[in-house]
N, CA, C and O atoms as a Tripos MOL2 file, in Angstrom:
@<TRIPOS>MOLECULE
protein
  284   283    71     0     0
PROTEIN
NO_CHARGES

@<TRIPOS>ATOM
      1 N         -15.3810   17.7920   22.8530 N.3       1 UNK1
      2 CA        -14.9820   17.1120   21.6370 C.3       1 UNK1
      3 C         -15.1880   18.0180   20.4450 C.2       1 UNK1
      4 O         -15.9570   18.9790   20.4840 O.2       1 UNK1
      5 N         -14.4800   17.6840   19.3890 N.am      2 UNK2
      6 CA        -14.5980   18.4880   18.1840 C.3       2 UNK2
      7 C         -14.8590   17.5870   16.9890 C.2       2 UNK2
      8 O         -15.0060   16.3710   17.1200 O.2       2 UNK2
      9 N         -14.9130   18.2040   15.8400 N.am      3 UNK3
     10 CA        -15.1410   17.4740   14.6100 C.3       3 UNK3
     11 C         -13.8310   16.8650   14.1250 C.2       3 UNK3
     12 O         -12.8000   17.5370   14.1240 O.2       3 UNK3
     13 N         -13.8610   15.6150   13.7170 N.am      4 UNK4
     14 CA        -12.6640   14.9410   13.2240 C.3       4 UNK4
     15 C         -12.2450   15.5290   11.8860 C.2       4 UNK4
     16 O         -13.0790   15.9560   11.0870 O.2       4 UNK4
     17 N         -10.9300   15.5410   11.6580 N.am      5 UNK5
     18 CA        -10.3680   16.0970   10.4270 C.3       5 UNK5
     19 C          -9.3530   15.1320    9.8400 C.2       5 UNK5
     20 O          -8.7660   14.3110   10.5460 O.2       5 UNK5
     21 N          -9.1620   15.2490    8.5450 N.am      6 UNK6
     22 CA         -8.1340   14.4740    7.8650 C.3       6 UNK6
     23 C          -6.7680   14.9140    8.3980 C.2       6 UNK6
     24 O          -6.5150   16.1150    8.4970 O.2       6 UNK6
     25 N          -5.8850   13.9820    8.7420 N.am      7 UNK7
     26 CA         -4.5730   14.3580    9.2530 C.3       7 UNK7
     27 C          -3.6560   14.9970    8.2110 C.2       7 UNK7
     28 O          -2.6240   15.5660    8.5670 O.2       7 UNK7
     29 N          -4.0180   14.9110    6.9320 N.am      8 UNK8
     30 CA         -3.1910   15.4860    5.8720 C.3       8 UNK8
     31 C          -3.7020   16.8570    5.4340 C.2       8 UNK8
     32 O          -2.9370   17.8210    5.3930 O.2       8 UNK8
     33 N          -4.9920   16.9470    5.1050 N.am      9 UNK9
     34 CA         -5.5200   18.1850    4.5140 C.3       9 UNK9
     35 C          -6.5510   18.9040    5.3840 C.2       9 UNK9
     36 O          -7.0340   19.9700    5.0030 O.2       9 UNK9
     37 N          -6.8930   18.3440    6.5340 N.am     10 UNK10
     38 CA         -7.8660   18.9140    7.4630 C.3      10 UNK10
     39 C          -9.3060   18.9140    6.9650 C.2      10 UNK10
     40 O         -10.1560   19.5890    7.5470 O.2      10 UNK10
     41 N          -9.5940   18.1770    5.9080 N.am     11 UNK11
     42 CA        -10.9680   18.0360    5.4320 C.3      11 UNK11
     43 C         -11.7840   17.3430    6.5190 C.2      11 UNK11
     44 O         -11.2590   16.5090    7.2560 O.2      11 UNK11
     45 N         -13.0540   17.6850    6.6190 N.am     12 UNK12
     46 CA        -13.9260   17.1150    7.6470 C.3      12 UNK12
     47 C         -14.8880   16.0850    7.0840 C.2      12 UNK12
     48 O         -15.7460   15.5840    7.8110 O.2      12 UNK12
     49 N         -14.7650   15.7590    5.7990 N.am     13 UNK13
     50 CA        -15.6890   14.8180    5.1740 C.3      13 UNK13
     51 C         -14.9260   13.5910    4.6870 C.2      13 UNK13
     52 O         -13.8480   13.6880    4.1010 O.2      13 UNK13
     53 N         -15.5290   12.4340    4.9520 N.am     14 UNK14
     54 CA        -14.8960   11.1530    4.6620 C.3      14 UNK14
     55 C         -15.9000   10.2280    4.0050 C.2      14 UNK14
     56 O         -17.0830   10.5500    3.8970 O.2      14 UNK14
     57 N         -15.4140    9.0730    3.5640 N.am     15 UNK15
     58 CA        -16.3150    8.0370    3.0740 C.3      15 UNK15
     59 C         -15.7390    6.6570    3.3540 C.2      15 UNK15
     60 O         -14.5320    6.4800    3.5210 O.2      15 UNK15
     61 N         -16.6350    5.6980    3.3980 N.am     16 UNK16
     62 CA        -16.2650    4.2890    3.5090 C.3      16 UNK16
     63 C         -16.9000    3.5880    2.3090 C.2      16 UNK16
     64 O         -17.9150    4.0330    1.7730 O.2      16 UNK16
     65 N         -16.2800    2.4820    1.9040 N.am     17 UNK17
     66 CA        -16.8030    1.7300    0.7680 C.3      17 UNK17
     67 C         -17.7040    0.6030    1.2390 C.2      17 UNK17
     68 O         -17.5210    0.0390    2.3180 O.2      17 UNK17
     69 N         -18.6720    0.2950    0.4100 N.am     18 UNK18
     70 CA        -19.5490   -0.8380    0.6520 C.3      18 UNK18
     71 C         -18.7090   -2.1080    0.4820 C.2      18 UNK18
     72 O         -18.0840   -2.2830   -0.5640 O.2      18 UNK18
     73 N         -18.6760   -2.9950    1.4770 N.am     19 UNK19
     74 CA        -17.8510   -4.1970    1.3520 C.3      19 UNK19
     75 C         -18.2910   -5.1160    0.2130 C.2      19 UNK19
     76 O         -17.5010   -5.9350   -0.2560 O.2      19 UNK19
     77 N         -19.5400   -4.9920   -0.2360 N.am     20 UNK20
     78 CA        -20.0390   -5.8290   -1.3320 C.3      20 UNK20
     79 C         -19.8650   -5.1900   -2.7020 C.2      20 UNK20
     80 O         -19.9420   -5.8780   -3.7200 O.2      20 UNK20
     81 N         -19.6310   -3.8810   -2.7380 N.am     21 UNK21
     82 CA        -19.4900   -3.1570   -4.0050 C.3      21 UNK21
     83 C         -18.5460   -1.9830   -3.7790 C.2      21 UNK21
     84 O         -18.9620   -0.9550   -3.2450 O.2      21 UNK21
     85 N         -17.2920   -2.1170   -4.1720 N.am     22 UNK22
     86 CA        -16.2920   -1.0910   -3.8760 C.3      22 UNK22
     87 C         -16.5670    0.2610   -4.5320 C.2      22 UNK22
     88 O         -15.9530    1.2620   -4.1620 O.2      22 UNK22
     89 N         -17.4830    0.3000   -5.5010 N.am     23 UNK23
     90 CA        -17.8200    1.5670   -6.1510 C.3      23 UNK23
     91 C         -18.9830    2.2850   -5.4690 C.2      23 UNK23
     92 O         -19.3180    3.4160   -5.8230 O.2      23 UNK23
     93 N         -19.5860    1.6280   -4.5010 N.am     24 UNK24
     94 CA        -20.6800    2.2040   -3.7220 C.3      24 UNK24
     95 C         -20.0750    2.7520   -2.4240 C.2      24 UNK24
     96 O         -19.5310    1.9930   -1.6220 O.2      24 UNK24
     97 N         -20.1700    4.0610   -2.2230 N.am     25 UNK25
     98 CA        -19.5480    4.6730   -1.0450 C.3      25 UNK25
     99 C         -20.5940    5.3760   -0.1860 C.2      25 UNK25
    100 O         -21.6640    5.7550   -0.6620 O.2      25 UNK25
    101 N         -20.2540    5.5390    1.0910 N.am     26 UNK26
    102 CA        -21.1140    6.2230    2.0480 C.3      26 UNK26
    103 C         -20.3320    7.3800    2.6420 C.2      26 UNK26
    104 O         -19.3300    7.1700    3.3250 O.2      26 UNK26
    105 N         -20.7860    8.6020    2.3840 N.am     27 UNK27
    106 CA        -20.0980    9.7910    2.8790 C.3      27 UNK27
    107 C         -20.5860   10.1440    4.2740 C.2      27 UNK27
    108 O         -21.7540    9.9490    4.6090 O.2      27 UNK27
    109 N         -19.6610   10.6730    5.0890 N.am     28 UNK28
    110 CA        -20.0230   11.0470    6.4460 C.3      28 UNK28
    111 C         -19.0550   12.0660    7.0100 C.2      28 UNK28
    112 O         -17.9770   12.3020    6.4650 O.2      28 UNK28
    113 N         -19.4680   12.6630    8.1160 N.am     29 UNK29
    114 CA        -18.6220   13.5050    8.9560 C.3      29 UNK29
    115 C         -18.6450   12.8790   10.3350 C.2      29 UNK29
    116 O         -19.5660   12.1310   10.6640 O.2      29 UNK29
    117 N         -17.6570   13.1720   11.1330 N.am     30 UNK30
    118 CA        -17.6190   12.6600   12.4960 C.3      30 UNK30
    119 C         -17.6400   13.8660   13.4240 C.2      30 UNK30
    120 O         -16.6370   14.5640   13.5770 O.2      30 UNK30
    121 N         -18.8050   14.1060   14.0470 N.am     31 UNK31
    122 CA        -18.9800   15.2520   14.9390 C.3      31 UNK31
    123 C         -19.2100   14.7790   16.3600 C.2      31 UNK31
    124 O         -20.0510   13.9160   16.6140 O.2      31 UNK31
    125 N         -18.4650   15.3440   17.2710 N.am     32 UNK32
    126 CA        -18.6140   14.9980   18.6910 C.3      32 UNK32
    127 C         -18.5130   13.4880   18.9110 C.2      32 UNK32
    128 O         -19.1790   12.9340   19.7860 O.2      32 UNK32
    129 N         -17.6810   12.8390   18.1170 N.am     33 UNK33
    130 CA        -17.4840   11.4030   18.2610 C.3      33 UNK33
    131 C         -18.5580   10.5480   17.6120 C.2      33 UNK33
    132 O         -18.4990    9.3220   17.7010 O.2      33 UNK33
    133 N         -19.5440   11.1690   16.9580 N.am     34 UNK34
    134 CA        -20.6210   10.4290   16.3100 C.3      34 UNK34
    135 C         -20.5100   10.5580   14.7990 C.2      34 UNK34
    136 O         -20.2190   11.6290   14.2680 O.2      34 UNK34
    137 N         -20.7460    9.4470   14.1230 N.am     35 UNK35
    138 CA        -20.7150    9.4390   12.6640 C.3      35 UNK35
    139 C         -22.0380    9.9660   12.1480 C.2      35 UNK35
    140 O         -23.0990    9.4760   12.5330 O.2      35 UNK35
    141 N         -21.9800   10.9610   11.2790 N.am     36 UNK36
    142 CA        -23.1700   11.5710   10.6960 C.3      36 UNK36
    143 C         -23.1240   11.3380    9.1840 C.2      36 UNK36
    144 O         -22.3930   12.0130    8.4600 O.2      36 UNK36
    145 N         -23.9210   10.3690    8.7240 N.am     37 UNK37
    146 CA        -23.9710   10.0610    7.2960 C.3      37 UNK37
    147 C         -24.7830   11.1120    6.5570 C.2      37 UNK37
    148 O         -25.4260   11.9630    7.1710 O.2      37 UNK37
    149 N         -24.7460   11.0420    5.2370 N.am     38 UNK38
    150 CA        -25.5100   11.9580    4.3990 C.3      38 UNK38
    151 C         -26.9780   11.9540    4.8290 C.2      38 UNK38
    152 O         -27.5140   10.9170    5.2190 O.2      38 UNK38
    153 N         -27.6100   13.0960    4.7580 N.am     39 UNK39
    154 CA        -28.9910   13.2230    5.2250 C.3      39 UNK39
    155 C         -29.9770   12.3660    4.4480 C.2      39 UNK39
    156 O         -30.9700   11.9090    5.0150 O.2      39 UNK39
    157 N         -29.7260   12.1380    3.1590 N.am     40 UNK40
    158 CA        -30.6820   11.3820    2.3500 C.3      40 UNK40
    159 C         -30.4970    9.8720    2.4630 C.2      40 UNK40
    160 O         -31.1490    9.1180    1.7410 O.2      40 UNK40
    161 N         -29.6310    9.4240    3.3460 N.am     41 UNK41
    162 CA        -29.3730    7.9980    3.5400 C.3      41 UNK41
    163 C         -30.2040    7.4710    4.7090 C.2      41 UNK41
    164 O         -30.1410    8.0140    5.8120 O.2      41 UNK41
    165 N         -30.9800    6.4170    4.4670 N.am     42 UNK42
    166 CA        -31.7800    5.8080    5.5290 C.3      42 UNK42
    167 C         -30.8620    5.1620    6.5580 C.2      42 UNK42
    168 O         -29.8010    4.6420    6.2140 O.2      42 UNK42
    169 N         -31.2740    5.1990    7.8200 N.am     43 UNK43
    170 CA        -30.4830    4.5990    8.8970 C.3      43 UNK43
    171 C         -30.1940    3.1220    8.6450 C.2      43 UNK43
    172 O         -29.1310    2.6200    9.0110 O.2      43 UNK43
    173 N         -31.1330    2.4360    8.0250 N.am     44 UNK44
    174 CA        -30.9660    1.0070    7.7600 C.3      44 UNK44
    175 C         -29.9070    0.7360    6.6970 C.2      44 UNK44
    176 O         -29.3450   -0.3580    6.6520 O.2      44 UNK44
    177 N         -29.6270    1.7200    5.8370 N.am     45 UNK45
    178 CA        -28.6360    1.5640    4.7770 C.3      45 UNK45
    179 C         -27.2190    1.8650    5.2580 C.2      45 UNK45
    180 O         -26.2480    1.4660    4.6160 O.2      45 UNK45
    181 N         -27.0970    2.5550    6.3660 N.am     46 UNK46
    182 CA        -25.7940    2.9940    6.8570 C.3      46 UNK46
    183 C         -24.9460    1.8050    7.3130 C.2      46 UNK46
    184 O         -25.4200    0.9600    8.0730 O.2      46 UNK46
    185 N         -23.7130    1.7370    6.8580 N.am     47 UNK47
    186 CA        -22.8530    0.6480    7.2910 C.3      47 UNK47
    187 C         -22.3330    0.8910    8.7100 C.2      47 UNK47
    188 O         -22.3650    2.0140    9.2140 O.2      47 UNK47
    189 N         -21.8690   -0.1530    9.3260 N.am     48 UNK48
    190 CA        -21.2420   -0.0360   10.6390 C.3      48 UNK48
    191 C         -19.7960    0.4000   10.4090 C.2      48 UNK48
    192 O         -19.0650   -0.2240    9.6390 O.2      48 UNK48
    193 N         -19.3990    1.4610   11.0740 N.am     49 UNK49
    194 CA        -18.0260    1.9490   10.9720 C.3      49 UNK49
    195 C         -17.3570    1.7140   12.3190 C.2      49 UNK49
    196 O         -17.7080    2.3450   13.3160 O.2      49 UNK49
    197 N         -16.4010    0.8110   12.3400 N.am     50 UNK50
    198 CA        -15.6660    0.4670   13.5550 C.3      50 UNK50
    199 C         -14.2660    1.0660   13.4860 C.2      50 UNK50
    200 O         -13.8700    1.6120   12.4570 O.2      50 UNK50
    201 N         -13.5270    0.9630   14.5710 N.am     51 UNK51
    202 CA        -12.1730    1.5210   14.6170 C.3      51 UNK51
    203 C         -11.2750    0.9830   13.5090 C.2      51 UNK51
    204 O         -10.3740    1.6850   13.0510 O.2      51 UNK51
    205 N         -11.5070   -0.2500   13.0730 N.am     52 UNK52
    206 CA        -10.6520   -0.8500   12.0500 C.3      52 UNK52
    207 C         -11.2070   -0.7270   10.6300 C.2      52 UNK52
    208 O         -10.6650   -1.3310    9.7040 O.2      52 UNK52
    209 N         -12.2810    0.0480   10.4470 N.am     53 UNK53
    210 CA        -12.8740    0.2470    9.1230 C.3      53 UNK53
    211 C         -11.9860    1.1600    8.2890 C.2      53 UNK53
    212 O         -11.5820    2.2290    8.7480 O.2      53 UNK53
    213 N         -11.6810    0.7370    7.0590 N.am     54 UNK54
    214 CA        -10.8740    1.5570    6.1460 C.3      54 UNK54
    215 C         -11.6900    2.7910    5.7730 C.2      54 UNK54
    216 O         -12.8040    2.6800    5.2610 O.2      54 UNK54
    217 N         -11.1250    3.9600    6.0350 N.am     55 UNK55
    218 CA        -11.8110    5.2380    5.8610 C.3      55 UNK55
    219 C         -11.0170    6.1030    4.9060 C.2      55 UNK55
    220 O          -9.7870    6.1120    4.9480 O.2      55 UNK55
    221 N         -11.7120    6.8340    4.0410 N.am     56 UNK56
    222 CA        -11.0750    7.6330    2.9990 C.3      56 UNK56
    223 C         -11.4640    9.0980    3.1390 C.2      56 UNK56
    224 O         -12.6170    9.4120    3.4330 O.2      56 UNK56
    225 N         -10.5110    9.9870    2.9290 N.am     57 UNK57
    226 CA        -10.7820   11.4250    2.9120 C.3      57 UNK57
    227 C         -11.4790   11.7660    1.5930 C.2      57 UNK57
    228 O         -11.1640   11.1800    0.5570 O.2      57 UNK57
    229 N         -12.4140   12.7010    1.6250 N.am     58 UNK58
    230 CA        -13.1010   13.1250    0.4070 C.3      58 UNK58
    231 C         -12.3140   14.1510   -0.4020 C.2      58 UNK58
    232 O         -12.6700   14.4310   -1.5470 O.2      58 UNK58
    233 N         -11.2490   14.7190    0.1700 N.am     59 UNK59
    234 CA        -10.5460   15.7940   -0.5140 C.3      59 UNK59
    235 C          -9.1360   15.4370   -0.9830 C.2      59 UNK59
    236 O          -8.6040   16.0740   -1.8920 O.2      59 UNK59
    237 N          -8.5300   14.4220   -0.3670 N.am     60 UNK60
    238 CA         -7.1630   14.0710   -0.7630 C.3      60 UNK60
    239 C          -7.0270   12.5510   -0.8130 C.2      60 UNK60
    240 O          -8.0230   11.8350   -0.7070 O.2      60 UNK60
    241 N          -5.8270   12.0650   -0.9700 N.am     61 UNK61
    242 CA         -5.5930   10.6300   -1.1300 C.3      61 UNK61
    243 C          -5.4490    9.8810    0.1950 C.2      61 UNK61
    244 O          -5.2120    8.6730    0.1890 O.2      61 UNK61
    245 N          -5.5870   10.5720    1.3310 N.am     62 UNK62
    246 CA         -5.4050    9.9020    2.6220 C.3      62 UNK62
    247 C          -6.4650    8.8340    2.8380 C.2      62 UNK62
    248 O          -7.6410    9.0340    2.5300 O.2      62 UNK62
    249 N          -6.0320    7.7000    3.3720 N.am     63 UNK63
    250 CA         -6.9590    6.6760    3.8670 C.3      63 UNK63
    251 C          -6.2220    5.8370    4.8970 C.2      63 UNK63
    252 O          -5.0190    5.6000    4.7920 O.2      63 UNK63
    253 N          -6.9680    5.4010    5.8840 N.am     64 UNK64
    254 CA         -6.4230    4.5910    6.9740 C.3      64 UNK64
    255 C          -7.6010    4.0840    7.7950 C.2      64 UNK64
    256 O          -8.7540    4.2490    7.3960 O.2      64 UNK64
    257 N          -7.3290    3.4900    8.8990 N.am     65 UNK65
    258 CA         -8.3770    2.9860    9.7780 C.3      65 UNK65
    259 C          -9.1160    4.1650   10.4240 C.2      65 UNK65
    260 O          -8.5250    5.2110   10.6890 O.2      65 UNK65
    261 N         -10.4080    3.9780   10.6680 N.am     66 UNK66
    262 CA        -11.2370    5.0320   11.2520 C.3      66 UNK66
    263 C         -10.6540    5.5300   12.5850 C.2      66 UNK66
    264 O         -10.7870    6.7080   12.9150 O.2      66 UNK66
    265 N         -10.0250    4.6580   13.3330 N.am     67 UNK67
    266 CA         -9.4510    5.0370   14.6460 C.3      67 UNK67
    267 C          -8.4520    6.1860   14.5220 C.2      67 UNK67
    268 O          -8.2440    6.9230   15.4860 O.2      67 UNK67
    269 N          -7.8320    6.3510   13.3540 N.am     68 UNK68
    270 CA         -6.8340    7.4240   13.1640 C.3      68 UNK68
    271 C          -7.4590    8.8150   13.1630 C.2      68 UNK68
    272 O          -6.7770    9.7960   13.4610 O.2      68 UNK68
    273 N          -8.7410    8.9150   12.8320 N.am     69 UNK69
    274 CA         -9.3810   10.2380   12.8030 C.3      69 UNK69
    275 C         -10.3840   10.4350   13.9220 C.2      69 UNK69
    276 O         -10.8080   11.5610   14.1830 O.2      69 UNK69
    277 N         -10.7640    9.3680   14.5800 N.am     70 UNK70
    278 CA        -11.7760    9.4570   15.6300 C.3      70 UNK70
    279 C         -11.2450   10.2660   16.8010 C.2      70 UNK70
    280 O         -10.1320   10.0480   17.2780 O.2      70 UNK70
    281 N         -12.0600   11.1980   17.2480 N.am     71 UNK71
    282 CA        -11.6670   12.0360   18.4010 C.3      71 UNK71
    283 C         -12.6220   11.8190   19.5220 C.2      71 UNK71
    284 O         -12.4750   12.4250   20.5840 O.2      71 UNK71
@<TRIPOS>BOND
     1     1     2 1
     2     2     3 1
     3     3     4 2
     4     3     5 am
     5     5     6 1
     6     6     7 1
     7     7     8 2
     8     7     9 am
     9     9    10 1
    10    10    11 1
    11    11    12 2
    12    11    13 am
    13    13    14 1
    14    14    15 1
    15    15    16 2
    16    15    17 am
    17    17    18 1
    18    18    19 1
    19    19    20 2
    20    19    21 am
    21    21    22 1
    22    22    23 1
    23    23    24 2
    24    23    25 am
    25    25    26 1
    26    26    27 1
    27    27    28 2
    28    27    29 am
    29    29    30 1
    30    30    31 1
    31    31    32 2
    32    31    33 am
    33    33    34 1
    34    34    35 1
    35    35    36 2
    36    35    37 am
    37    37    38 1
    38    38    39 1
    39    39    40 2
    40    39    41 am
    41    41    42 1
    42    42    43 1
    43    43    44 2
    44    43    45 am
    45    45    46 1
    46    46    47 1
    47    47    48 2
    48    47    49 am
    49    49    50 1
    50    50    51 1
    51    51    52 2
    52    51    53 am
    53    53    54 1
    54    54    55 1
    55    55    56 2
    56    55    57 am
    57    57    58 1
    58    58    59 1
    59    59    60 2
    60    59    61 am
    61    61    62 1
    62    62    63 1
    63    63    64 2
    64    63    65 am
    65    65    66 1
    66    66    67 1
    67    67    68 2
    68    67    69 am
    69    69    70 1
    70    70    71 1
    71    71    72 2
    72    71    73 am
    73    73    74 1
    74    74    75 1
    75    75    76 2
    76    75    77 am
    77    77    78 1
    78    78    79 1
    79    79    80 2
    80    79    81 am
    81    81    82 1
    82    82    83 1
    83    83    84 2
    84    83    85 am
    85    85    86 1
    86    86    87 1
    87    87    88 2
    88    87    89 am
    89    89    90 1
    90    90    91 1
    91    91    92 2
    92    91    93 am
    93    93    94 1
    94    94    95 1
    95    95    96 2
    96    95    97 am
    97    97    98 1
    98    98    99 1
    99    99   100 2
   100    99   101 am
   101   101   102 1
   102   102   103 1
   103   103   104 2
   104   103   105 am
   105   105   106 1
   106   106   107 1
   107   107   108 2
   108   107   109 am
   109   109   110 1
   110   110   111 1
   111   111   112 2
   112   111   113 am
   113   113   114 1
   114   114   115 1
   115   115   116 2
   116   115   117 am
   117   117   118 1
   118   118   119 1
   119   119   120 2
   120   119   121 am
   121   121   122 1
   122   122   123 1
   123   123   124 2
   124   123   125 am
   125   125   126 1
   126   126   127 1
   127   127   128 2
   128   127   129 am
   129   129   130 1
   130   130   131 1
   131   131   132 2
   132   131   133 am
   133   133   134 1
   134   134   135 1
   135   135   136 2
   136   135   137 am
   137   137   138 1
   138   138   139 1
   139   139   140 2
   140   139   141 am
   141   141   142 1
   142   142   143 1
   143   143   144 2
   144   143   145 am
   145   145   146 1
   146   146   147 1
   147   147   148 2
   148   147   149 am
   149   149   150 1
   150   150   151 1
   151   151   152 2
   152   151   153 am
   153   153   154 1
   154   154   155 1
   155   155   156 2
   156   155   157 am
   157   157   158 1
   158   158   159 1
   159   159   160 2
   160   159   161 am
   161   161   162 1
   162   162   163 1
   163   163   164 2
   164   163   165 am
   165   165   166 1
   166   166   167 1
   167   167   168 2
   168   167   169 am
   169   169   170 1
   170   170   171 1
   171   171   172 2
   172   171   173 am
   173   173   174 1
   174   174   175 1
   175   175   176 2
   176   175   177 am
   177   177   178 1
   178   178   179 1
   179   179   180 2
   180   179   181 am
   181   181   182 1
   182   182   183 1
   183   183   184 2
   184   183   185 am
   185   185   186 1
   186   186   187 1
   187   187   188 2
   188   187   189 am
   189   189   190 1
   190   190   191 1
   191   191   192 2
   192   191   193 am
   193   193   194 1
   194   194   195 1
   195   195   196 2
   196   195   197 am
   197   197   198 1
   198   198   199 1
   199   199   200 2
   200   199   201 am
   201   201   202 1
   202   202   203 1
   203   203   204 2
   204   203   205 am
   205   205   206 1
   206   206   207 1
   207   207   208 2
   208   207   209 am
   209   209   210 1
   210   210   211 1
   211   211   212 2
   212   211   213 am
   213   213   214 1
   214   214   215 1
   215   215   216 2
   216   215   217 am
   217   217   218 1
   218   218   219 1
   219   219   220 2
   220   219   221 am
   221   221   222 1
   222   222   223 1
   223   223   224 2
   224   223   225 am
   225   225   226 1
   226   226   227 1
   227   227   228 2
   228   227   229 am
   229   229   230 1
   230   230   231 1
   231   231   232 2
   232   231   233 am
   233   233   234 1
   234   234   235 1
   235   235   236 2
   236   235   237 am
   237   237   238 1
   238   238   239 1
   239   239   240 2
   240   239   241 am
   241   241   242 1
   242   242   243 1
   243   243   244 2
   244   243   245 am
   245   245   246 1
   246   246   247 1
   247   247   248 2
   248   247   249 am
   249   249   250 1
   250   250   251 1
   251   251   252 2
   252   251   253 am
   253   253   254 1
   254   254   255 1
   255   255   256 2
   256   255   257 am
   257   257   258 1
   258   258   259 1
   259   259   260 2
   260   259   261 am
   261   261   262 1
   262   262   263 1
   263   263   264 2
   264   263   265 am
   265   265   266 1
   266   266   267 1
   267   267   268 2
   268   267   269 am
   269   269   270 1
   270   270   271 1
   271   271   272 2
   272   271   273 am
   273   273   274 1
   274   274   275 1
   275   275   276 2
   276   275   277 am
   277   277   278 1
   278   278   279 1
   279   279   280 2
   280   279   281 am
   281   281   282 1
   282   282   283 1
   283   283   284 2
@<TRIPOS>SUBSTRUCTURE
     1 UNK1         2 RESIDUE 1 A UNK
     2 UNK2         6 RESIDUE 1 A UNK
     3 UNK3        10 RESIDUE 1 A UNK
     4 UNK4        14 RESIDUE 1 A UNK
     5 UNK5        18 RESIDUE 1 A UNK
     6 UNK6        22 RESIDUE 1 A UNK
     7 UNK7        26 RESIDUE 1 A UNK
     8 UNK8        30 RESIDUE 1 A UNK
     9 UNK9        34 RESIDUE 1 A UNK
    10 UNK10       38 RESIDUE 1 A UNK
    11 UNK11       42 RESIDUE 1 A UNK
    12 UNK12       46 RESIDUE 1 A UNK
    13 UNK13       50 RESIDUE 1 A UNK
    14 UNK14       54 RESIDUE 1 A UNK
    15 UNK15       58 RESIDUE 1 A UNK
    16 UNK16       62 RESIDUE 1 A UNK
    17 UNK17       66 RESIDUE 1 A UNK
    18 UNK18       70 RESIDUE 1 A UNK
    19 UNK19       74 RESIDUE 1 A UNK
    20 UNK20       78 RESIDUE 1 A UNK
    21 UNK21       82 RESIDUE 1 A UNK
    22 UNK22       86 RESIDUE 1 A UNK
    23 UNK23       90 RESIDUE 1 A UNK
    24 UNK24       94 RESIDUE 1 A UNK
    25 UNK25       98 RESIDUE 1 A UNK
    26 UNK26      102 RESIDUE 1 A UNK
    27 UNK27      106 RESIDUE 1 A UNK
    28 UNK28      110 RESIDUE 1 A UNK
    29 UNK29      114 RESIDUE 1 A UNK
    30 UNK30      118 RESIDUE 1 A UNK
    31 UNK31      122 RESIDUE 1 A UNK
    32 UNK32      126 RESIDUE 1 A UNK
    33 UNK33      130 RESIDUE 1 A UNK
    34 UNK34      134 RESIDUE 1 A UNK
    35 UNK35      138 RESIDUE 1 A UNK
    36 UNK36      142 RESIDUE 1 A UNK
    37 UNK37      146 RESIDUE 1 A UNK
    38 UNK38      150 RESIDUE 1 A UNK
    39 UNK39      154 RESIDUE 1 A UNK
    40 UNK40      158 RESIDUE 1 A UNK
    41 UNK41      162 RESIDUE 1 A UNK
    42 UNK42      166 RESIDUE 1 A UNK
    43 UNK43      170 RESIDUE 1 A UNK
    44 UNK44      174 RESIDUE 1 A UNK
    45 UNK45      178 RESIDUE 1 A UNK
    46 UNK46      182 RESIDUE 1 A UNK
    47 UNK47      186 RESIDUE 1 A UNK
    48 UNK48      190 RESIDUE 1 A UNK
    49 UNK49      194 RESIDUE 1 A UNK
    50 UNK50      198 RESIDUE 1 A UNK
    51 UNK51      202 RESIDUE 1 A UNK
    52 UNK52      206 RESIDUE 1 A UNK
    53 UNK53      210 RESIDUE 1 A UNK
    54 UNK54      214 RESIDUE 1 A UNK
    55 UNK55      218 RESIDUE 1 A UNK
    56 UNK56      222 RESIDUE 1 A UNK
    57 UNK57      226 RESIDUE 1 A UNK
    58 UNK58      230 RESIDUE 1 A UNK
    59 UNK59      234 RESIDUE 1 A UNK
    60 UNK60      238 RESIDUE 1 A UNK
    61 UNK61      242 RESIDUE 1 A UNK
    62 UNK62      246 RESIDUE 1 A UNK
    63 UNK63      250 RESIDUE 1 A UNK
    64 UNK64      254 RESIDUE 1 A UNK
    65 UNK65      258 RESIDUE 1 A UNK
    66 UNK66      262 RESIDUE 1 A UNK
    67 UNK67      266 RESIDUE 1 A UNK
    68 UNK68      270 RESIDUE 1 A UNK
    69 UNK69      274 RESIDUE 1 A UNK
    70 UNK70      278 RESIDUE 1 A UNK
    71 UNK71      282 RESIDUE 1 A UNK
């Protein structure tokens, strides 16, 4: 397996929005099929990212369901 990339710009960093606060985001990379959130984020704070979770690229305007980038 490899690291997931944006299908538009090949960026490897993404974010999801907090469902309770759209301005609160959680950045992550997807390596070897595992979501790796920012290092300073406690495990208890990390949201659940499922195949149908709306996911956003950190470098361009691409966004879609997490399943589109999961490898």
